[in-house]
N, C-alpha and C positions, 0 to 999 in steps of 0.2 A: 465402454469395455463392459461387456456383460457375461455374466456365469450362467452356463447352460449344464444341465443334468443329463447324464447318460441312462440308459436304461439300468445299467448295471451299478449305478449309484454314486461313480465318481464324479467329480467335476471337470469340467473342461472349461479353461479360461478363453475367451475370444478376446483376440487383442483388436479387432477391427473397431476404429473409431468411426462414428458417423460424423463426417465434416459439415453435412447441411445442418445438423442438430447444433454443433459447436458454434457455427457462424450465426445460425439463428438466435440462440442464447447471449451471444456477445451484441449482437445487434439491437435485441430487445432490451437489452440492460444499459441503458447509456451511461449509468454512474460507473459501472465497472470499465467501460472505455475511457471514461473521463479521468478515473484514477491512473489507469494504466498510462494513458497520455500524461498527467500529472508526474508520476515517477519517471517516465522517460524525459521529460522537460528539466526534472532537476538534475537527473544523471549527466544530461547533456549540458546544461547551464553550468554545473558543477565544474566540469572538466575543459571549459573554452578558458583558452589562455588569455590572462589578463582580463578577468570579469570586472565590470564596473562597480558592483557593490561591495567587493571584496577590499577591505583596507587593512593592512599589515599593521598599522599603529593602532588600531580601534580595538578597544576591550569590549566596550558595549555601544552598540549604536545600529545603523540601520540595518547592516549585515546581519547581526543577532536576532533582530526583530524579524527580518524576513525568513531567517532559518526556523524560529520559534513558530511562526505562522504557517509556513510551508509544511515543515514536518508534523505540526499539529494536524493541519489537514489531511495528510496522508497517512496520519494515526487514527484520525477520526471516521473517514468515510468507508472502509471494509467491516468495521464492526457495527455502524449505525445502519448502514444499508445493505449490506450482503445479507442473501437469505441465510447463508450458512453461517453460524457464529463461529464454529470452530475454524473455519477458513478465515473469516474476518479477524479473528484474534491472531491467526498465525501471520497473516499479512501484516497487520498494524505492527505486532511485536517484532517483525523484521525491520522495521524504519529505522529504529536506532542504529542497527548493524551496518545497514545501507550507507546512512549518514556517516558511521566511522569509516567505513571502507572507502568512499568518496573523499573524505579528508584525507586519509593516507594515500591516495591515488594524486591528490593536488600536489604533494611534494614533488612530483615528477612533471608537473605541468608549467611550462615557463609563464611565470608573472603571478603564480599561486603560490600559497604557502600553507604548510601544516599549522593548525591552530587547535589546541586543546579547548580553549573557550567556544569554538564552532561546534564541537562535539557536545560539548555541554549543552548548547542552546538547542541541538537537533533532537537531543534525548530528551530534555525537558518540554520540547514542543510535541514530541510524539506522545509522552506519557499524560500530559494534558489533553492533546486529543483522543487518546486512548480513555480517560475518564470521563470526558464530556460524552464520548460516544455510547459508554456503557449507560449513563443514565440517561441520554437520548432514547436508546433503545427500550430501556425500561419504562420511561413515562410515556414515549408516544409508539411504542411498538412498532418500530420500523424494522423491516426485514424479516417480518414474522412470516412462517409458512402455514397456509390453511390444508391444501392438499398436497400430495407430492409433486412439487415443482412450481407450484403456484403461490404467488406472493399474496399476502393479505392487504385488499384495497382501504383499509379503514383510514 
């Protein structure tokens, strides 16, 4: 989306999207694609009826550990590696909400159950991922921009 100025000083917003540039950016940034694929995997695997990791009687177990790790990684990647820190924070901070919505939706999936402990595990994982990502970005200068649209290769 670009902004063009007319000779009279008013601004006209162009709603043309350059699809080639969009695909080029997505393909040239494999971590973005990996993160999107991971989110899709979490959504699909959370809504599969009678999934194997979910145990209704387990309060702390493999299910909770998998949630901590998964949501930790989903919270980590956008902040640590996306060039836009604002976009990274927005996407990472939306992971607890995604976990909450998925857990609510599991009430309606046969063989799945709603568990507040799962929501807590999702949130803890996302918060840990965000904190580790901020430290990683500060120490290793990941996702840094040098010129407009170019990623620092250090």
